[in-house]
Every structure is written in structure tokens, then in C-alpha cells.
C-alpha positions in Angstrom: -12.3 6.1 -31.4 -9.7 4.6 -29.1 -6.0 5.1 -28.9 -4.1 2.0 -29.7 -0.4 1.7 -28.7 2.0 -0.2 -31.0 2.3 -2.9 -28.4 -1.5 -3.4 -28.3 -1.6 -3.6 -32.1 1.2 -6.1 -32.2 -0.4 -8.3 -29.6 -3.7 -8.2 -31.4 -2.1 -9.0 -34.7 -0.1 -11.9 -33.3 -3.0 -13.3 -31.3 -5.5 -13.0 -34.1 -3.1 -14.7 -36.5 -2.2 -17.6 -34.1 -5.5 -18.2 -32.3 -8.1 -16.6 -34.6 -10.5 -13.7 -34.5 -13.3 -15.6 -32.7 -10.9 -16.7 -29.9 -9.5 -13.2 -29.5 -12.9 -11.5 -29.2 -14.7 -14.4 -27.5 -12.0 -15.5 -24.9 -9.1 -13.1 -24.7 -10.9 -9.7 -24.5 -13.5 -10.8 -21.9 -10.8 -12.2 -19.6 -8.3 -9.3 -20.1 -10.9 -6.5 -19.6 -11.1 -6.8 -15.8 -7.3 -7.0 -15.5 -7.0 -3.8 -17.6 -9.6 -2.0 -15.5 -7.8 -3.0 -12.3 -4.5 -1.9 -13.7 -6.0 1.5 -14.7 -7.5 2.0 -11.2 -4.2 1.1 -9.6 -2.3 3.5 -11.8 -4.7 6.4 -11.0 -4.4 5.7 -7.2 -0.6 5.6 -7.4 -0.6 8.9 -9.3 -2.7 10.6 -6.7 -0.7 9.2 -3.9 2.6 10.3 -5.4 1.1 13.7 -6.2 -0.2 14.0 -2.6 3.1 13.1 -0.9 5.3 15.0 -3.4 3.1 18.0 -2.9 3.4 17.8 0.9 7.1 17.4 0.7 7.4 20.4 -1.7 5.1 22.5 0.5 7.0 21.6 3.7 10.4 22.3 2.2 9.2 25.6 0.7 7.7 26.7 4.1 10.9 25.9 6.0 13.2 27.7 3.4 12.6 31.5 3.7 12.7 33.1 0.3 12.8 36.8 -0.5 9.0 37.2 0.3 9.0 35.0 3.4 11.9 36.7 5.3 10.6 38.4 8.4 12.8 41.5 7.8 11.7 41.9 4.2 9.9 45.1 3.3 9.0 46.5 -0.1 11.3 49.3 -1.0 8.5 51.4 -2.7 6.5 51.5 0.5 7.8 53.2 3.7 
């Protein structure tokens, strides 16, 4: 079973009513499938790129900002 967004359902309803079911399944779906696949691939690539660059930015800012555990003079109080 697939998840259908309200926009997809509305587009299908309007196209089937105006053009017909045969046109929708015979012409529209075969032409829109490659575009949908390319858009999905583009979205995944952008998500990984954003994650990569945001992760590098967060890691570099965390490394340059000494926290309580990164301070060179920090020692645990329970251990002498």
C-alpha cells in the first residue's frame, strides 16, 4: 500500500475527471514516473549533502569551543 498525499489525490481526481482514466494511466503516469524518480533522487542527494555539511560545521564548532570536558585544566574531582 502506498501513501497518497492530499495533493496527489486531488490531482488524480481532477485529471481522471477531465481527461479520463485511460489517459491518466496510459499517458500521464508513464510520463510523470521518470520525473518523480529524478525528484526523489535529487531530494535524497540534497538531504545527504546538507547533513554532511551541517555535521562538519557542528563538529568544527564543537571542537573549537572548549566545554567542561574539553578544557585542558579540567580534572575529575573524585580522582586525585
